[in-house]
C-alpha positions as CSV (number, residue, x, y, z in Angstrom):
1,N,232.4,-71.2,-60.4
2,E,229.1,-71.5,-58.6
3,Y,227.3,-70.0,-61.7
4,K,229.1,-72.5,-64.0
5,S,228.1,-75.3,-61.7
6,Y,224.5,-74.2,-61.7
7,L,224.4,-74.0,-65.5
8,R,226.0,-77.5,-65.8
9,T,223.4,-78.9,-63.4
10,M,220.5,-77.3,-65.3
11,T,221.9,-78.5,-68.7
12,I,222.1,-82.1,-67.4
13,S,218.6,-82.0,-66.0
14,L,217.1,-80.7,-69.2
15,L,218.9,-83.0,-71.6
16,P,216.6,-86.0,-71.0
17,K,213.5,-83.8,-71.6
18,C,215.0,-82.5,-74.8
19,F,215.7,-86.0,-76.1
20,A,212.2,-87.1,-75.0
21,M,210.7,-84.2,-76.9
22,F,212.4,-85.2,-80.1
23,R,211.4,-88.8,-79.7
24,G,207.8,-87.6,-79.3
25,N,207.3,-89.4,-76.0
26,Q,206.6,-86.3,-73.9
27,D,203.6,-84.1,-73.8
28,R,203.8,-81.0,-75.9
29,D,202.2,-78.9,-73.1
30,M,205.5,-79.1,-71.1
31,F,206.8,-76.3,-73.4
32,S,203.6,-74.3,-73.7
33,L,203.8,-70.5,-73.1
34,P,202.5,-69.2,-69.7
35,T,199.0,-67.7,-69.7
36,L,197.7,-64.7,-67.8
37,P,194.2,-64.5,-66.2
38,L,191.6,-62.6,-68.1
39,D,189.9,-59.6,-66.5
40,K,186.8,-59.9,-68.7
41,K,185.0,-62.5,-70.9
42,V,186.7,-63.1,-74.2
43,P,185.2,-65.2,-77.1
44,E,186.9,-68.6,-77.5
45,Y,188.1,-67.9,-81.1
46,A,190.0,-64.8,-79.7
47,L,191.7,-66.9,-77.1
48,E,193.6,-68.7,-79.9
49,R,195.7,-65.6,-80.4
50,R,198.5,-64.8,-78.1
51,G,200.2,-61.4,-78.2
52,A,202.8,-59.3,-76.6
53,I,203.9,-55.7,-76.8
54,S,207.2,-54.5,-75.4
55,F,208.8,-51.1,-75.1
56,G,212.4,-49.8,-75.0
57,S,213.7,-46.3,-74.1
58,P,216.9,-44.6,-74.9
59,T,219.8,-45.4,-72.6
60,S,222.2,-42.8,-73.7
61,P,223.4,-40.8,-70.6
62,K,223.7,-37.7,-72.7
63,L,220.0,-38.0,-73.9
64,Q,218.8,-38.7,-70.4
65,Q,220.3,-35.5,-69.1
66,T,218.2,-33.4,-71.5
67,K,214.6,-32.4,-70.9
68,C,213.3,-33.6,-74.2
69,R,210.7,-36.3,-74.3
70,P,212.2,-39.8,-74.9
71,R,211.4,-41.3,-78.3
72,L,210.1,-44.8,-77.8
73,S,210.0,-47.7,-80.3
74,R,207.3,-50.3,-80.2
75,R,207.9,-53.9,-81.1
76,G,205.1,-56.5,-80.8
77,G,204.0,-59.9,-81.9
78,V,200.7,-61.5,-82.4
79,S,200.7,-65.2,-82.9
80,V,197.9,-67.4,-84.2
81,D,198.0,-70.9,-82.6
82,S,198.1,-73.7,-85.1
83,E,197.6,-76.8,-82.9
84,G,201.3,-77.6,-82.9
85,L,204.5,-76.1,-81.7
86,E,204.7,-73.8,-84.6
87,A,202.9,-70.4,-84.7
88,K,202.6,-67.6,-87.2
89,Y,203.9,-64.3,-85.9
90,L,203.0,-60.8,-87.1
91,R,205.3,-58.0,-86.1
92,L,203.8,-54.6,-85.4
93,L,206.0,-51.6,-85.6
94,G,205.2,-48.0,-84.9
95,E,205.8,-45.0,-82.6
96,A,204.6,-44.6,-79.1
97,V,202.7,-41.3,-78.4
98,P,202.7,-40.0,-74.8
99,C,199.3,-39.1,-73.3
100,K,198.7,-35.5,-72.7
101,G,199.2,-34.5,-69.1
102,T,200.9,-37.7,-68.0
103,S,204.4,-38.4,-66.9
104,T,207.0,-40.1,-69.2
105,N,206.6,-43.4,-67.2
106,I,206.7,-46.2,-69.7
107,T,203.4,-47.6,-68.7
108,E,201.7,-44.3,-69.3
109,F,202.1,-44.4,-73.1
110,T,199.5,-45.1,-75.7
111,V,200.4,-46.5,-79.1
112,K,199.5,-44.7,-82.4
113,M,199.3,-47.6,-84.8
114,S,199.8,-47.3,-88.5
115,L,197.6,-49.3,-90.8
116,E,200.3,-49.1,-93.5
117,D,202.8,-50.7,-91.1
118,L,200.4,-53.5,-90.4
119,S,199.6,-54.0,-94.1
120,K,203.3,-54.2,-95.1
121,M,203.9,-56.9,-92.5
122,Q,207.6,-56.3,-92.6
123,H,210.3,-54.6,-90.5
124,S,210.7,-50.9,-91.0
125,T,212.9,-48.4,-89.2
126,P,210.9,-45.9,-87.2
127,K,211.2,-42.3,-88.3
128,N,213.7,-40.1,-86.5
129,S,211.3,-37.3,-85.8
130,V,209.4,-37.1,-82.5
131,T,205.6,-37.3,-82.9
132,S,204.3,-33.7,-82.9
133,K,202.0,-32.2,-80.3
134,K,199.3,-31.8,-83.0
135,S,199.2,-35.6,-83.5
136,D,198.9,-36.1,-79.7
137,D,196.0,-33.6,-79.6
138,I,194.2,-35.3,-82.5
139,L,194.6,-38.7,-80.8
140,L,193.2,-37.4,-77.5
141,K,190.5,-35.2,-79.0
142,E,189.0,-38.1,-81.0
143,N,189.1,-40.3,-77.9
144,V,190.4,-43.2,-79.9
145,G,193.2,-45.7,-79.8
146,P,194.4,-47.8,-76.9
147,Y,194.1,-46.2,-73.5
148,P,197.0,-46.1,-71.0
149,G,195.5,-48.7,-68.7
150,R,195.4,-51.3,-71.4
151,F,198.9,-52.5,-70.7
152,K,198.3,-52.5,-66.9
153,R,195.2,-54.8,-67.4
154,K,197.3,-57.1,-69.6
155,M,194.8,-56.8,-72.6
156,S,196.7,-58.0,-75.6
157,A,193.8,-58.3,-78.1
158,P,193.5,-55.2,-80.3
159,T,190.2,-53.6,-81.1
160,V,189.0,-51.8,-84.2
161,S,189.2,-48.5,-82.5
162,S,192.9,-49.1,-81.9
163,Y,193.8,-48.5,-85.6
164,R,194.1,-45.1,-87.1
165,A,195.9,-44.2,-90.3
166,N,198.9,-41.9,-89.8
167,D,201.0,-42.8,-92.8
168,G,200.0,-40.5,-95.6
169,I,196.2,-40.4,-94.9
170,E,194.1,-39.2,-92.1
171,W,190.6,-40.4,-91.3
172,S,189.4,-36.9,-91.9
173,Q,190.0,-37.5,-95.6
174,L,187.5,-40.4,-95.4
175,N,184.8,-38.3,-93.8
176,R,183.0,-37.9,-97.1
177,I,182.9,-41.6,-97.8
178,S,179.1,-41.5,-97.7
179,F,178.9,-38.8,-100.5
180,W,178.6,-39.7,-104.1
181,D,181.3,-37.2,-105.2
182,F,183.9,-39.0,-103.0
183,D,187.1,-39.2,-105.1
184,T,188.6,-42.7,-104.8
185,L,191.4,-41.9,-107.3
186,S,192.7,-39.1,-105.0
187,I,192.7,-41.5,-102.0
188,A,194.6,-44.0,-104.2
189,R,197.3,-41.4,-105.0
190,I,197.6,-40.5,-101.3
191,T,197.9,-44.1,-100.2
192,K,200.0,-45.2,-103.2
193,G,197.4,-47.5,-104.5
194,K,196.4,-49.0,-101.1
195,C,193.0,-47.3,-100.9
196,L,191.0,-50.6,-100.8
197,Y,192.6,-51.3,-97.4
198,Y,191.5,-48.0,-95.9
199,I,188.1,-47.6,-97.6
200,G,187.1,-51.2,-96.9
201,L,187.9,-50.9,-93.3
202,Q,186.0,-47.6,-93.0
203,I,182.9,-49.0,-94.6
204,L,182.8,-52.0,-92.4
205,M,182.9,-49.6,-89.4
206,K,180.3,-47.4,-90.9
207,H,177.7,-50.2,-91.0
208,D,178.7,-51.4,-87.4
209,L,179.6,-54.8,-88.8
210,F,182.4,-55.2,-86.3
211,D,180.0,-55.0,-83.4
212,E,177.2,-56.9,-85.1
213,F,179.3,-60.0,-85.9
214,N,182.1,-59.5,-83.3
215,L,184.6,-59.5,-86.2
216,D,188.3,-60.0,-85.2
217,I,190.3,-56.9,-86.3
218,M,193.3,-59.1,-87.2
219,S,191.2,-61.3,-89.5
220,V,189.7,-58.3,-91.2
221,L,193.0,-56.7,-91.8
222,K,194.4,-60.0,-93.1
223,F,191.4,-60.3,-95.5
224,L,191.9,-56.7,-96.8
225,S,195.7,-57.3,-97.3
226,L,195.1,-60.6,-99.1
227,L,192.4,-59.1,-101.3
228,E,194.5,-56.1,-102.3
229,N,197.5,-58.3,-103.1
230,Y,195.4,-60.5,-105.3
231,Y,194.2,-57.6,-107.5
232,V,196.6,-57.1,-110.4
233,P,198.1,-53.6,-110.0
234,D,199.3,-53.4,-113.6
235,N,195.7,-53.4,-114.9
236,P,194.7,-49.8,-115.7
237,F,191.1,-50.2,-114.8
238,H,190.3,-53.6,-113.1
239,N,192.5,-53.2,-110.1
240,A,192.1,-52.6,-106.3
241,V,191.3,-48.9,-106.9
242,H,188.3,-49.8,-109.0
243,A,187.2,-52.3,-106.3
244,A,187.4,-49.6,-103.6
245,D,185.4,-47.3,-105.9
246,V,182.7,-49.9,-106.3
247,C,182.6,-50.7,-102.6
248,Q,182.1,-47.0,-101.8
249,A,179.3,-46.7,-104.4
250,M,177.6,-49.8,-103.0
251,H,177.8,-48.1,-99.6
252,C,176.1,-44.9,-100.9
253,L,173.4,-46.8,-102.7
254,L,172.5,-48.9,-99.6
255,V,172.5,-46.0,-97.1
256,N,170.1,-44.1,-99.4
257,L,167.8,-47.0,-99.8
258,R,164.5,-46.5,-98.0
259,S,164.1,-50.2,-97.2
260,I,167.6,-50.5,-95.8
261,D,166.1,-51.3,-92.4
262,Y,164.6,-54.5,-93.7
263,F,168.0,-55.8,-94.8
264,Q,169.5,-58.3,-92.5
265,S,173.0,-57.7,-91.1
266,H,174.6,-60.7,-92.9
267,E,173.2,-59.4,-96.2
268,L,174.9,-56.0,-95.6
269,L,178.2,-57.8,-94.8
270,A,177.8,-59.9,-98.0
271,C,177.2,-56.8,-100.1
272,V,180.3,-55.1,-98.8
273,L,182.5,-58.2,-99.2
274,A,181.2,-58.8,-102.7
275,A,181.8,-55.2,-103.8
276,M,185.4,-55.3,-102.6
277,A,186.1,-58.7,-104.2
278,H,183.9,-58.6,-107.4
279,D,186.9,-58.3,-109.8
280,V,189.7,-59.9,-107.7
281,N,192.5,-61.4,-109.8
282,H,191.1,-59.9,-113.0
283,P,193.5,-60.7,-115.9
284,G,192.9,-57.4,-117.6
285,V,191.2,-58.9,-120.7
286,N,187.6,-59.8,-121.3
287,Q,185.9,-63.1,-121.7
288,N,186.1,-63.3,-125.5
289,F,189.9,-62.9,-125.4
290,L,190.1,-65.8,-122.9
291,I,188.0,-68.0,-125.1
292,K,189.9,-67.2,-128.3
293,T,193.2,-67.9,-126.6
294,A,191.9,-71.1,-124.9
295,S,192.9,-69.8,-121.4
296,H,193.1,-72.1,-118.5
297,L,190.2,-70.2,-116.9
298,M,188.0,-71.3,-119.8
299,K,189.1,-74.9,-119.2
300,I,188.2,-74.7,-115.5
301,N,185.0,-72.6,-115.6
302,G,183.7,-73.2,-119.1
303,N,182.4,-70.5,-121.5
304,D,179.6,-69.0,-119.4
305,S,180.5,-66.2,-117.0
306,L,184.0,-67.6,-116.7
307,L,185.5,-64.4,-115.3
308,E,182.8,-64.0,-112.7
309,Q,183.1,-67.6,-111.7
310,H,186.9,-67.0,-111.2
311,H,186.3,-63.9,-109.1
312,S,183.7,-65.7,-107.0
313,K,186.0,-68.7,-106.3
314,V,189.0,-66.5,-105.4
315,S,186.9,-64.2,-103.2
316,K,185.4,-67.1,-101.2
317,S,188.8,-68.7,-100.8
318,L,190.3,-65.5,-99.4
319,I,187.3,-65.1,-97.0
320,K,188.0,-68.6,-95.7
321,E,191.7,-68.2,-95.6
322,S,191.5,-64.9,-93.6
323,G,189.0,-66.4,-91.2
324,I,187.0,-63.2,-91.2
325,I,183.7,-65.1,-90.7
326,S,185.1,-68.4,-89.4
327,H,183.7,-67.8,-85.9
328,L,180.1,-67.6,-87.1
329,E,177.7,-70.5,-87.3
330,P,178.3,-72.8,-90.3
331,K,174.8,-72.1,-91.7
332,L,175.4,-68.4,-91.5
333,Q,178.8,-68.7,-93.1
334,H,177.3,-70.7,-96.0
335,E,174.6,-68.1,-96.5
336,I,177.1,-65.2,-96.6
337,L,179.3,-67.0,-99.1
338,Q,176.4,-68.0,-101.3
339,L,175.2,-64.4,-101.4
340,V,178.7,-63.1,-102.2
341,E,178.8,-65.5,-105.1
342,E,175.4,-64.4,-106.4
343,L,176.3,-60.7,-106.2
344,I,179.6,-61.3,-108.0
345,M,177.8,-63.3,-110.7
346,A,175.4,-60.4,-111.2
347,T,178.3,-58.3,-112.6
348,D,178.4,-60.4,-115.8
349,M,177.5,-58.0,-118.6
350,A,176.4,-61.0,-120.8
351,Q,173.4,-61.4,-118.4
352,H,172.7,-57.7,-118.1
353,Q,169.3,-57.8,-119.8
354,T,168.2,-60.8,-117.6
355,Y,168.8,-58.8,-114.4
356,M,167.2,-55.7,-115.8
357,A,164.0,-57.7,-116.7
358,S,163.9,-59.2,-113.2
359,M,164.0,-55.8,-111.6
360,K,161.4,-54.4,-114.0
361,G,159.1,-57.3,-113.0
362,L,159.7,-56.6,-109.3
363,I,158.7,-53.0,-109.7
364,T,155.6,-53.9,-111.8
365,N,154.4,-56.6,-109.4
366,G,155.3,-54.7,-106.2
367,Y,158.3,-54.9,-103.9
368,N,158.0,-56.6,-100.6
369,P,161.1,-55.8,-98.4
370,Q,160.3,-58.7,-96.1
371,D,160.7,-61.2,-99.1
372,K,164.2,-62.6,-99.2
373,Q,164.2,-63.1,-103.0
374,H,163.0,-59.5,-103.5
375,R,165.8,-58.1,-101.4
376,R,168.3,-60.2,-103.3
377,T,167.1,-58.9,-106.6
378,V,167.5,-55.3,-105.3
379,M,171.0,-56.2,-104.0
380,K,172.0,-57.5,-107.4
381,L,170.8,-54.4,-109.2
382,A,172.7,-52.3,-106.6
383,M,175.8,-54.4,-107.3
384,K,175.4,-53.7,-111.1
385,C,175.0,-50.0,-110.5
386,S,178.0,-49.9,-108.3
387,D,180.1,-51.7,-110.9
388,L,179.3,-49.0,-113.4
389,C,179.4,-46.1,-111.0
390,N,182.3,-44.4,-112.8
391,T,179.9,-43.3,-115.6
392,A,177.8,-41.4,-113.0
393,R,180.6,-39.7,-111.0
394,P,181.3,-36.0,-111.3
395,W,182.8,-35.2,-114.7
396,T,186.4,-34.6,-113.4
397,T,186.4,-38.1,-112.0
398,C,184.4,-39.7,-114.8
399,V,186.8,-38.6,-117.5
400,Q,189.7,-40.1,-115.6
401,W,188.0,-43.5,-115.3
402,G,187.1,-43.3,-119.0
403,K,190.8,-42.9,-119.9
404,L,191.7,-45.9,-117.7
405,V,189.1,-48.3,-119.1
406,L,190.0,-47.4,-122.7
407,E,193.6,-47.9,-122.0
408,E,192.9,-51.4,-120.7
409,F,190.8,-52.2,-123.8
410,W,193.5,-51.0,-126.1
411,R,196.1,-53.1,-124.3
412,Q,194.0,-56.1,-125.0
413,G,193.7,-55.0,-128.6
414,D,197.5,-54.8,-128.9
415,Q,197.7,-58.4,-127.6
416,E,195.2,-59.5,-130.1
417,K,197.1,-57.9,-132.9
418,S,200.3,-59.6,-131.8
419,L,198.5,-62.9,-131.9
420,M,196.9,-62.2,-135.3
421,L,193.4,-62.3,-133.9
422,D,190.4,-60.2,-134.9
423,V,190.2,-56.9,-133.0
424,N,187.0,-55.1,-132.2
425,N,187.0,-51.4,-133.1
426,M,186.7,-50.3,-129.5
427,F,189.8,-52.3,-128.6
428,D,191.9,-50.9,-131.5
429,R,193.7,-47.8,-130.4
430,D,194.2,-46.7,-134.0
431,V,190.5,-46.9,-134.9
432,C,188.6,-46.3,-131.7
433,V,186.9,-43.0,-131.2
434,P,186.9,-42.6,-127.4
435,S,184.0,-40.2,-127.1
436,K,181.7,-42.2,-129.3
437,A,182.6,-45.5,-127.6
438,L,181.8,-44.0,-124.1
439,T,178.6,-42.2,-125.1
440,G,177.4,-45.4,-126.7
441,F,178.0,-47.3,-123.5
442,I,176.1,-44.7,-121.5
443,D,173.2,-44.8,-123.9
444,F,172.7,-48.5,-124.0
445,I,174.0,-49.7,-120.6
446,A,174.6,-47.1,-117.9
447,E,171.7,-44.7,-118.3
448,P,168.9,-47.3,-118.6
449,L,170.4,-49.1,-115.5
450,F,170.5,-46.0,-113.3
451,T,167.1,-44.9,-114.6
452,L,165.7,-48.2,-113.5
453,W,167.3,-47.8,-110.1
454,A,165.8,-44.3,-109.8
455,D,162.4,-45.7,-110.7
456,F,162.7,-48.2,-107.9
457,C,164.2,-45.8,-105.3
458,D,162.9,-42.4,-106.2
459,T,164.9,-40.0,-104.1
460,P,166.7,-36.7,-104.7
461,F,169.9,-38.7,-104.5
462,T,169.0,-41.1,-107.3
463,R,167.7,-38.2,-109.4
464,D,171.0,-36.4,-109.0
465,I,172.8,-39.4,-110.2
466,C,170.7,-39.6,-113.4
467,R,171.3,-35.9,-114.0
468,Q,175.0,-36.4,-113.6
469,I,175.0,-39.2,-116.2
470,D,173.3,-36.9,-118.7
471,N,175.8,-34.2,-117.9
472,N,178.7,-36.5,-118.5
473,R,177.2,-37.7,-121.8
474,S,177.0,-34.0,-122.9
475,H,180.7,-33.6,-122.1
476,W,181.7,-36.7,-124.1
477,E,179.7,-35.4,-127.0
478,D,181.5,-32.0,-126.9
479,I,184.8,-33.9,-127.0
480,V,183.8,-35.3,-130.5
481,T,184.7,-31.9,-132.0
482,L,188.2,-32.0,-130.5
483,P,191.1,-34.1,-131.6
484,E,190.6,-37.5,-130.0
485,R,194.2,-37.9,-128.8
486,H,193.8,-34.7,-126.8
487,L,191.4,-36.6,-124.5
488,L,194.2,-39.0,-123.4
489,S,196.9,-36.3,-123.1
490,S,194.9,-33.9,-121.0
């Protein structure tokens, strides 16, 4: 009876406040969440995010009597404040991994987070198996992930080192990301097409861009998720896997550039972002098809570089929506976005000879790494080389990309036939000779481009790339003597 009386009293006392809240006469802060004191300085933009992580342990008496380690489930929420009473929540799910040599006290546990769980952003039931001792040793040996005292010090903001892939892919498989023979297609098969998420995050960490710009890990993961979702997975070639391959190639070209030390940090960030987003929302057809069919993209962007304009606009909108650089100075934000746009526009094959001539003039007149325009010319050429990197990969990888690009061309040709439009021989699957089409592309586009890059950056790395292109061309020539359909069935 006393409890009921207490509830009745509390209800009566709260009713006026509730009615006042709905009338809008009371201050919103009366219902604000409690805050905890910070034990170290935190940037203002990071204070806008509130978070919580809670744990639960098995309560079954039968399980408590056994000596097995308890299996814990983690549920958490990260909210982004939106100036009002509403907030956007992100649920984090995963398994807790006990620290080696510690008790099973609930505060002594670290969390082994899954990037896949975070990218799915949906509820999933934890696996029934207990995390193996091997996983624990790897977590401790690498000295990564949240430390046990994190929860004692009430630090809710995650850091980039907190995230490690444990769902289908290990970071050890990304150790060769700085090598030219890195196989993005294999990573795509392991991650079920989510390789841009992992490769993009790894490359940002390789260039120390998190520390340089104090990037918020949640904003970066949001950007990568948005970007991957905006790529069309049904495209055989122009999809997120191609974007990840181009990003990795850009990383290789930049780290092997002798004048890399003269590049400013925001230029490196723009290069990585542009490489990841250069073909975002690609429709799977070329510019001529969009013009012939009077596509809405032509009406919006006109006839000149309409696809590149579309990619640029979508990429800049995703950068702004994710807030990955929103904490930077407005002038710096503008410069990064402008450079991203310029690099994406450089992938327009209609302007290929223009960019080639600019680079030849730079080599002839002398390159000054301290000149801003000179550096941008080099970045544009690196972007073009990265976009065509599939022709310079090892033959086993090159032939797979060749199949994919031809399949996309032929699908466009099938659409053109159904619309009673003229079909180019390369886009007609009944007429096209794959080996001749690809050797012709190497002769007129890829080989001159990479040769020009090698003339500018004469290193063993660039010379190896040129030799690999010649080797791939020889393989394509050998295929001419075989039945052409054998190429696509192998």
